[in-house]
Steps between C-alpha positions, in 0.01 A plus 500: 500500500364731229540802724866419563579467131310818419679690776838384375419592141403851612787543748772365271406604145863494383556139611539271196167320553399220261195567287178509701362172363816310596506664842133418565532139387810448713335652808184291461692179426718558807192565714321190368807281558486584871139381536437151638431236236137497392418843637553691175206502258530277198597667174288253308146557378234565761277203585141513379253654746327258736139435412250593768 
């Protein structure tokens, strides 16, 4: 996915692209929306490490 966006940015520099942050967020949100429920990592805090 990143390679495709990078290639397009290089190949079409005169295209009226949105700012990079907006473009990146949209691409990642679109990618994450296509994942099956529960397969994307949680955006919440990481759980504490398991004690050995």
